[in-house]
C-alpha positions as CSV (number, residue, x, y, z in Angstrom):
1,M,0.2,0.1,0.0
2,R,1.6,3.1,-1.0
3,T,0.4,6.4,1.2
4,T,0.8,9.7,-0.2
5,N,-0.3,13.0,1.8
6,K,-0.9,15.2,-1.6
7,T,-4.2,14.2,-2.7
8,V,-7.0,16.5,-2.8
9,L,-10.6,15.3,-1.0
10,D,-13.6,16.5,-1.5
11,L,-15.4,15.8,1.7
12,S,-18.2,15.9,0.7
13,K,-17.6,12.4,-0.7
14,V,-16.4,11.0,2.3
15,Q,-19.0,8.3,4.2
16,H,-17.1,7.3,6.6
17,G,-14.1,8.0,8.4
18,T,-11.0,6.4,10.8
19,Y,-8.8,7.6,12.9
20,F,-6.5,5.6,14.4
21,W,-2.4,4.9,15.6
22,I,-0.1,2.5,14.0
23,N,3.3,1.7,14.9
24,Q,6.3,0.2,12.9
25,Y,5.4,-3.1,13.6
26,G,1.6,-2.7,12.1
27,N,-0.2,-2.9,15.6
28,Q,-3.1,-0.3,15.6
29,R,-4.3,1.2,18.4
30,Q,-7.7,3.5,18.6
31,Y,-6.7,6.1,21.2
32,P,-3.6,7.6,21.5
33,P,-0.8,5.3,23.1
34,E,1.5,5.2,26.0
35,P,4.9,6.8,25.2
36,D,6.4,3.8,26.4
37,S,5.5,0.7,24.6
38,V,6.9,-2.1,22.6
39,Y,5.0,-4.0,20.1
40,G,2.2,-2.2,21.7
41,T,2.6,-3.3,24.9
42,V,3.3,-0.7,27.9
43,L,6.1,-1.4,29.6
44,P,6.7,-2.3,33.5
45,T,8.4,0.0,35.5
46,S,10.4,-2.7,37.2
47,Y,14.2,-3.7,36.8
48,A,15.0,-5.5,33.9
49,A,16.9,-9.2,34.4
50,Y,20.3,-8.5,35.1
51,H,22.7,-8.4,33.0
52,P,26.4,-8.1,33.9
53,D,27.4,-4.8,31.7
54,F,24.3,-3.3,32.6
55,P,23.1,-3.8,36.3
56,G,20.5,-2.1,38.2
57,E,18.6,-1.5,34.2
58,T,14.9,-1.1,34.4
59,V,13.0,-2.3,31.4
60,I,12.0,1.0,29.7
61,E,15.7,2.0,29.8
62,R,16.7,-1.0,28.5
63,A,14.3,-0.8,25.8
64,R,15.6,2.5,24.7
65,R,19.3,1.2,24.7
66,L,17.9,-1.6,22.2
67,D,16.1,0.8,20.0
68,L,12.8,-1.4,20.8
69,L,10.4,1.7,21.9
70,D,7.2,2.1,19.3
71,K,7.3,5.0,17.4
72,W,3.5,5.9,16.8
73,K,2.0,7.6,14.2
74,P,-1.5,9.1,13.5
75,V,-3.4,7.5,10.3
76,V,-6.7,8.3,8.8
77,S,-8.9,6.2,6.4
78,F,-11.8,7.8,4.5
79,Q,-14.4,5.3,3.2
80,L,-15.5,7.2,-0.5
81,T,-18.3,6.9,-2.8
82,A,-18.1,4.3,-5.1
83,N,-16.0,2.1,-2.8
84,H,-12.9,4.0,-2.6
85,T,-10.6,4.5,0.1
86,I,-8.0,6.9,0.9
87,T,-5.6,7.1,3.4
88,Y,-3.5,9.8,5.4
89,T,-1.1,9.5,7.9
90,G,1.1,11.8,10.3
91,E,0.4,15.3,10.6
92,K,-1.5,16.0,7.6
93,A,-4.1,12.3,8.6
94,T,-5.0,14.7,12.1
95,L,-5.2,17.7,9.9
96,M,-7.8,16.1,7.8
97,W,-9.8,14.5,10.9
98,N,-10.3,17.1,12.6
99,M,-11.6,19.0,9.2
100,Y,-14.1,15.7,8.9
101,C,-15.2,16.3,12.9
102,E,-15.7,20.2,12.1
103,R,-17.6,19.0,8.8
104,L,-19.9,17.0,10.4
105,R,-20.5,19.7,13.5
106,R,-21.8,21.8,11.3
107,K,-24.5,19.7,9.3
108,K,-26.0,19.1,12.5
């Protein structure tokens, strides 16, 4: 799937929108994620298993050292007429979602 943030969208053609968060491994969340997670799982604040080179290291410190922490980004997917779908990622996703929600509020 190739995503581009340069496509122009007519919000009047949107039938349904979904806003979620995704990490580099493909795990999805509906709500903004916790800052320290690995593979979508929140890490405990306890000590990690003993390692002679890094005694007293916590689980979070070890995940940071090994560069295992998730990097979450927002994604919005709009279902359009004629069964087409368009997806935005990053800052553009948040911007488009806010515009879509604003348009829905104005309709009522």
